[in-house]
Phi, psi and omega in degrees: 000116181285170180306315178301310186297319184294323177299312181298327173294317189289317178301312182293328181284332178291315181294324179300311184298310176309310180303313185289332179289313174302323177295320185294324183271343180303141175284139167233123184293153177241259182263094183280152179210145175236129180269122164264107187286044181197171180292155169309146174107338183275192185288323181287324174301317178299311191290320178302306186296313185289323179288320177300321181288325180286328173302313183294313182301327181271358178076024184270341177232153174277134174069210182259150179272124174288126177258124180241118175272121183230082186283160169128142174065024178067027187098000186282331182292317182291321177302310178299319177306311179289321179294310187273334185240338187230045191286349181235023181286110177283339187260013186252125163235164196225125175297135175217170186193187177303331177297319177301306182300317178307307188290324176295318184298331187262002187066023184285346177253094187311115178087359186243147178227167179302325191287358181276351182231166172252132184267125189264316182173165176253158176232022172139180177233136180248107184290148183285155173227156174234126190224162175226178184279162186302329183263016177288148172280356179277131181236348179223167181289322182300316183298319181300309185292326175295325173296316173302319186289323187283318183212082187311321182289345175286350186235119164257128177249121185264142183214160183267005169248167182291166179302125185091000178278187189293322175294326179292315183300328181299308189295318187296312177308315183296321185287323170297315177298329181277002179089022173276111189292316180249099187283002170294336179287351176278120183281103185248137176241127182266141178226162182274075172117155182293326178299317179290325181298314178294321175302320178288331171300316182284337173283350183084006181288336173223168187257342181212167184228136175236122183197211182239162186304310181300321182299315189279345189315300182304325182276343174287315180297322176286343179088008185282329183241157169243128180270119182267349179195138163258130191267056181239157185293332174216173185295147176286160181268166173077217181300344184257012179288346178281350185256132184292155173278169171294324184298321177307333191254012174088008182247109184271095181212136178233133180224099183256122179260107172291149179233139181186200189218151165241167180228169180300143174308328176266016172302135176300152172302321179297315179291320167316299187299322177293313180292326175302309180292325179297315180291321174301327178285326173302316184292331184271349184292143177299326180297317182288327173302320180290325178289328181294318182294321188281338188246017168075020172277141175255163183295140163197107188256095179217130175226157172062226184307320185293323173296317178302313180299323182293325182286321176303311179306318182292315180304316183294313179295322172289332179297316183295313179305311183301319181292324187292326179260011170092001185275344180228153177272000000 
């Protein structure tokens, strides 16, 4: 065997050894799980179930993804569970949104910060909506705001986040833009998830709902609610194109709720890289584009370090906003 041939054999063997080593160290998911930090029917539940199904359909995970609903504390119960008890679980992802950033910004997850978890990626932005029941005499956002001005006690607005959460902030921003000087007059009632909030609207316990397009979609399809405003810069495409924006009604407010995922802070780098890539592949797929179109989701393509920087900016921005409207000192 000449020297050149010996070198080639050695080089091929080295490459094979590296490849085998890499294969041995590569992360392969097993019993995958997504925690939805709210009751069934809300936006976090939607995110877990739709992304989990798409991961399965694309062959990115073995079998089905278990969805666990862990409601409480505006997502705080789930956050504490992940940080304190499941910090090294490589098979776990958790649905997150602007509501998560809001609660972190306001210190509503006691003792917890955004740096205790790993931020994976976004799968779109869900514009806010304000709706009333199908039988309500109110037909526009302007009418709703005028009634709040005239008699604040006559209107209770339900949302799926805690007081001071993103659903609450959205309706307060709309009230500010509509000329309501003291937004503390807006009566907000918090529920564990958008599904529960809409249920209370249909039961007549409240007069309006503040949430996201994906949360409202099923109730829009059934004809149970009327969307009086979409908090987007322009009308959405698809099924939501019939609904006017707040801007069209002279109320200049935009409320976009990003949707994405975080993972346990002790997740291995190999598992983290796997989930970042898997969620990126979901986002890029035709299957997910169809889901976005059907559910009023707008594009937001962020993964890994870029997504983490975006969440950090969101937390900082919401901290400032909360101070502006008196929710933080």
